[in-house]
C-alpha positions in Angstrom: 37.1 46.6 -0.1 40.4 44.4 1.3 38.4 41.2 2.0 35.9 41.6 -1.5 37.8 38.9 -3.6 37.0 36.1 -0.2 32.7 36.9 -0.5 31.9 34.3 -3.4 30.3 35.1 -6.5 27.9 32.0 -6.9 25.1 31.6 -4.3 25.0 27.7 -3.4 22.4 25.8 -4.5 20.0 23.5 -2.1 20.5 20.2 -3.3 16.9 19.1 -2.4 15.2 22.0 -4.4 12.9 20.6 -7.6 14.4 22.1 -10.7 11.1 23.2 -12.2 9.1 23.6 -9.3 7.8 26.6 -10.6 7.2 28.5 -7.0 6.6 25.0 -5.2 3.5 24.1 -7.3 4.8 21.4 -8.7 4.4 18.3 -6.2 4.0 14.4 -6.8 0.9 14.8 -4.9 -2.2 16.0 -5.3 -2.4 19.3 -2.9 -5.7 17.4 -1.8 -4.1 14.0 -2.1 -6.8 13.4 1.2 -9.9 14.5 -0.9 -11.6 14.4 2.8 -15.6 14.1 2.9 -17.8 13.8 5.8 -20.3 11.2 4.3 -17.1 8.8 4.7 -16.7 9.1 7.6 -20.6 9.2 8.5 -21.4 6.1 6.8 -18.0 4.0 7.3 -18.7 4.9 11.4 -22.3 3.5 10.6 -21.0 0.4 8.2 -18.7 -0.5 11.4 -21.0 0.4 13.9 -23.6 -2.0 13.0 -22.2 -5.4 12.5 -19.9 -5.0 15.1 -23.3 -4.5 18.1 -24.0 -8.1 16.5 -23.3 -10.8 19.8 -21.6 -13.0 17.9 -18.8 -13.5 20.9 -21.0 -15.7 23.9 -23.9 -13.5 23.5 -22.1 -10.3 23.1 -21.1 -8.1 20.6 -17.8 -6.7 20.0 -18.5 -3.0 20.7 -20.3 -4.1 23.7 -17.3 -5.6 25.0 -15.2 -3.0 23.7 -17.1 -0.3 26.0 -17.5 -3.0 29.3 -13.6 -3.3 29.2 -13.1 0.8 28.6 -15.4 0.5 32.1 -13.8 -1.9 33.8 -10.9 0.0 33.7 -11.9 3.3 34.4 -12.9 1.7 37.6 -9.4 2.0 38.7 -9.0 4.9 36.6 -5.4 6.1 37.9 -4.1 2.8 37.2 -3.2 2.0 33.4 -4.5 -1.1 31.9 -2.6 -4.0 32.8 -0.4 -5.6 29.4 -2.8 -8.9 29.8 -5.9 -6.9 30.1 -8.7 -8.1 27.7 -8.6 -3.8 26.8 -6.1 -3.9 24.6 -7.9 -7.1 22.5 -10.8 -5.6 22.1 -9.5 -2.0 21.7 -6.8 -3.0 18.7 -10.0 -5.6 17.1 -12.4 -2.4 17.3 -10.0 0.3 16.0 -8.5 -1.8 13.3 -12.3 -2.8 12.0 -13.1 0.7 11.7 -10.3 1.4 10.0 -10.5 -1.2 7.3 -14.2 0.1 6.8 -13.1 3.7 6.3 -10.8 2.8 4.2 -12.5 0.6 2.0 -15.9 3.0 1.8 -13.4 5.8 1.0 -12.0 3.6 -1.8 -15.9 2.8 -3.0 -17.4 6.3 -2.4 -14.1 8.2 -4.4 -13.6 5.9 -6.3 -17.9 6.1 -7.4 -18.1 9.9 -7.7 -14.9 10.2 -10.1 -15.8 7.4 -12.3 -13.1 5.2 -11.3 -15.4 1.3 -11.7 -16.9 1.5 -15.0 -21.3 0.2 -15.1 
C-alpha cells in the first residue's frame, strides 16, 4: 500500500503503566485495605452512643441536643438551617466524635486480631 510507510512500527507506551505490573495485580496497597468488619461498626457506635448520651451539657446530652436540633430544624422543613443555628455545632461535634471512635476502634480491633500489639 502507498501509505504504509506512515504507519508507526512502534506502539506508544502508556507513561502511567507500572513496569512489571503483571496484569495489574501489583499495587502499593492491599486489595482489601479497609478490612471492613461489622464488629467494629457495632462496637464503635455503641462506644460513642454511651458517652455522648451522658447529660453533661447543662443537664442535656450531646446526642439529645443533636436530635433535638434535628427536630427543631424539621419543624420548618423546606427552609434549610441557618448558618448560625446550633444544629451545625451539634452535627459536627457528634459526627466528629463518632468517626474518631470508629477510627480508634478499627485500629484497636484489627491490631488485636492481627497481633500488632505485644502482650
